[in-house]
Structure formats: structure tokens, C-alpha cells
N, C-alpha and C positions, 0 to 999 in steps of 0.2 A: 456707594457714592451718595452725599447729602444732595437734596435738591440744590442748595447754593453751590456746591461743586460741580454740578451737572451744568446749570447755567453757567456759569464761569467757563467751563471748558467749552458749552456751544459758543458763547461769544468769542473766544479765542479760535475755534475753529472756522467761524463765518469770515473773521477777520483775515485769518492766513490765506483763505481758500480765494479770496476775492483777487480779481485781476486789478483792482483799484489802489490795493496796499502799495506804498511805496518800497521801492526795490532794498532801501536801507534798514527795513522791519522783517524783511522776508528770511526765511531759512533757507540757506544754501550750502553747498558742498562745503564752504570755508567758514561759515557762521551759522550760530543758532538763530531761531527766531527770536525778535525783540518784543514778543506780545507775553506779558506776563499775568497771573492771575494772582488775587489776593491783594490787600490792602499794604503790605509791608512793601513799599516799593523804594525804601530810602537805601542810598548806594549803588542802585541799578546804573549800570552804564546807559548813557541817553546818545543817540534817541531810542525811545522806547515807547509802548502801550500798556498801561496796567488795567487790567478789566477786574472789577471787584462788585461783589455783590454783599450786600451789608446785613442780608438777612430778611425776613418778613413776616408778615402777620397771616396766621391760617384763618381761612375763610371758605365755607363756613367751619365752625368748630370741628375737629375730628375728620374732617376730611382727606387731610395732608395737600390739600391744594394752599397755595399762599399767593400774596402780594408780594413782590421781591422789590427791593430798593438795589437801583444797579448803579456804579460808576463806571465810565470809560476816560482815563487820562490818556492825553497825547504829551509827552515830555521830551524835551529837545535841549540841546547845550545851548548857551546863551553866546559862545563866541564863536572858535571855530569848529570846523569838524573832526572827528576823530582820527582822519588821516594827517591832518594840517598842510594837505598838498594845495587846497585850493587858497589863492592869494586874495582873489574878489569875491570873498564868501560874504553873503547875505544872511546872517541867522535869523532874523523876523522874518524874511520873506520864505526862507529854507521852511521854518517852523509853521508858518501859514499854510504853506501849501501841503505840508504833511498832517497837519490837523484836519484841514477840510477834506482831504482824501480819506482819512481814517474815520472822521465822524460822516461823512457823506456817504461811508458802506452802509453805516445802521440808522441812518435818516432817511427811511424807506417806509411805505405804508404796509409791507408784509414781513416785517423783521420778525413778528412772533413764529411765521411760517418758517422761515429761514432757520432761526434757533432751534425750532422742532426737529427740523430735518437734520441739522448738525449734532443734536444732543442724543446722547444714549438713555432712552427711558426717560424721556421728557418732552412735555408739550406745553408749549408757550402761545398763550391766545392773543390774538390781534384785535383790539388797537393796542399799542403800547400808549401808556398814558405819563402825564406830567413830565413831558420831555423838557428838559432846561439845559441849554448849551451854556457853557460856563468859561468865556475866555478869562484869563489869569496870568499874573507875571510874578514869579518867585525870584527876586533878586536877579541874578544873571540867567537863570534857568527857566526857560518858557514853559507853561503847561497852559494845556487846553482841555476841557472835558464837557462830559454832558453827562447828566443824571436823567432816569427815567424809571418808572415803574410798570411792572409787567406780572400777569397774573398767570400762575405755572402750575402744573400738574406733575407730581413725580414718577408718572407712567406714561408711556407713548399712548396717546388716544386714537384710534384710526377713525 
């Protein structure tokens, strides 16, 4: 697996194993996880989370270690939930709570350590840099996200 793939997998695992992950994004006996890897998020049923590593810059050259640019997007429907059962449904409040919970899982001082533990043959060094929270609105679909850079090695370093 590529370094990019290892990092996306580790992000997905850190999110899915957190007790803070909202229930509607969790894997259950009746539903698959709503955390997806990769840039192609069009057509995904919302709510969902997309983790995407855009690739990186090898430094130093020939080392295999890279600075990786990462995006995490929290996407929610802009009107009613998927069941349609809730009459007093507040899409803005529900989206904001969902985004706050998901992004809060990743806004920690030891994210590199968590990703290293969750990944396979992966070391992510703290501190994570250039963290940028991005509130956004796409028509009737709500999207919040964050980007950050992290320095990674394609092997587990003890």
C-alpha cells in the first residue's frame, strides 16, 4: 500500500474507533461506516466523512519520508435526515454538532501518535502543521472540513 493509502486508512481507523464519532457515521450491524477514503466523494449518501491525502513532497530526497497534505470533510444533507421521521429537524445544528465532533477527534496534540498506532507500517510525526479549519456551504449540502500537513515515514519506527 502506498504512503498515501496508509495515511488515509489510519485516518479512517482513528475516526471510526473514537467514542466521540456520531452514531450516524458509525458502522453497525445494519449499516456500513460513513467514513470514506479518497477525493471522489460525489454521489455519496450524506451524512458522511471523507478523508483524502493529496500526496506529498519527499524530504529529504530519496528517503521515502514525505510531507503529506491531508483534507477531512464532514458532509451533511441540507434538509431532512435520511429517515424523514423527524418533524422538528434542524439541519444546521445537526451538521454543526456532527462537524464539531468529527473535527474535534483530529484536533489533538498527539494526532501523529494516534495515526502511527492506527496505521500499518506508518509513522506520522508530531506536531501536525498548517491546520486550517474550513467552514463551507455548498448549496443545500453542508460541508465543513480541515486541512493539515504531516511528516510521514512509510515504515513503523520504534
